[in-house]
Each structure stands twice: as structure tokens, then as C-alpha cells.
N, C-alpha and C positions, 0 to 999 in steps of 0.2 A: 504494499499500499504505500503510495507516494503522498507525502504531505506537502502542501504548497507553503512556501515561507511567507514570512510577514510582507515582503516586497511584492509577492503576487497578489496578496489581498489588497494592498494599497493601490496597485495598478489597476486592479479589477474595480475598486470603488471610484477611482479617477475616470475610468472609462464610462462607468455608469453616470457619473456627474456630467461628463461631457455629452453624452447621449441625452440625458435629461435636460440639460440646458439647450441643446439643439432642437429637441422636440418642443420645448416651451417657446423658443424663438419662432420655430416654424408655425406653431399653433397662433401665435400673436400676428405673424404676417398674414396668415390666412384669414383671421377674424378682421384685420384692418382692411384687407382687400375686399372681403365679402361685404364689410360695412360700407365701403365706398360704393360698390356696385348697388346695394340696396338703396343708398341715398341717392344715387344717379337715377335709379328706376322710379322712386318715389317722386322726385322732382319732375321727371319726364312725364309721368302719368297723373300729375296734380293730386297725389295722395297725401293727405295730411293726418297728423295724429288724431285718432278718435273718429276716422271716417266711417260712415254708416255703410252697411251691406246693401246691396241692390234690394229693391222692393220685393220681388218675387222670390228671393233665395230662401227664406224661412219656409214659405209654403212649398217650394220645390223639394227641399230637404225633408219636410214633414211627409210629403207625398211618397218620396222614395223610401223612407224608413218604414212607413205604414205597409207598403207593399211587399218589402223584403224581410221585415223582421216581425216575428211573432210576439205574443205575450211574454213568453219565456226568455227570449233574447233581450227584450226591452227591460224586463225585470233584472237580469243579469247585468245589463250595462247600467241601470240605475243604481244597483247595489255596489258595483265597482267604482262608479263616480262618487257616491256618498263616502265609501271607504277610503277612496283616494283624498277626497277633501278632509275627512276626519284626520287622516294621517298627516296631510300638510298642516293642519291646525295644531296637531299634536307636536310636530317638528318645531313650529313656532314657539309654542308653549315651552318645550324643553330649552330652546335657545334663551328664551327670557328667564327661565327658572334657573339655568346655570349662571346667568348674570347676576341674579339675586343671591345664589349661593356663594359666588365669588365675592360679591359685595360684602356679605355677612362675614366671610372668612377674612377679608382684608380689615374690616372695622371691628373684628374680634367680638361679634356678637354670636357667641356659640350657642345660646339657647335658640335664637332664631335659626342658626344654621341647622341645628337638630330637628327643628320643625320642618324646615325645607327639605331636608334629606328624607324625612319621612314621607313628605308629599310626593317627593319625586320617585321614591320606591313604589307608592301606590299606583302612580300614574303610569310608571314604567311597565308594570305588569298589564295594565289595560292596553297600552300601545303595542306591547309584545303580542298580545292576543289579536289585536287588529292586524298586525303584520302577518301573523299565522294564517288568519282568515283570507287576507289578500293572496298569499302564496297558495292557499287551497283553491281559490277561485280562478286564479290566473294560471 
């Protein structure tokens, strides 16, 4: 069994760092180029922020969906949408709650931190159940 020396590990991590930097720069170049194209398209077609959809679009979509989807598919899509909305709201709540926990830790309010950790534990169980249901449905 051949063991790699410390120099091989350092070279490998440098290679990963260079590849990661290259990927990040490539991604930023792609996003900036794509953003320019989107802005050009929007200015060319007079599309402004908050533009309304065409008048018949909602009726057209409703007609297509009523002909192609039955009750079961509609109910499944409705449940998935509700669960995704709840998961998004849960993620926002978790982010805000983590901020409160960090604030309580930094200000040394340990009784408040204890209460916040208890709340976080209870909600985390509910959110994990929601994620499990999402994996089951998807």
C-alpha cells in the first residue's frame, strides 16, 4: 500500500482550489453574460418589471389543465405546492431563528437561548416530517 506524502495532499488541495476558483469565475462570467442578454431582450420588447400576462393566458392554461389533468393529478399538484410553500416558510423561519439564537449567545442571554433551542428542536421535527413527506410524494 502506497501512502501519499504531505506534499501530494497539499498539491491536491491546491489543484482543487484552482479548479474551484475557475468554476466560480466561469459561473460569474456566464451569469453576467446571461444578465446582459436578458436586459437587452427586455428593452427590445418593452418588458418592464411587474408586466401583466396576456389577457387570455390564464383561461388558456385553465382549459389545458382541465382537459389533461384529472382530480387526482390536481390534488397531488396542490399538495406538492402547499408542501413546498410550507418548506420555504420553514426555511425562512429557521434562518430568522438562527439569527435570534446567535444574538442570544452573543448577548449572553442563556435563558433565552435555552428557550430558543427548545423551540428550534420542536420545529425541526415538524420540518423533517414535511421533508420526508415531500420525498415520499416526489
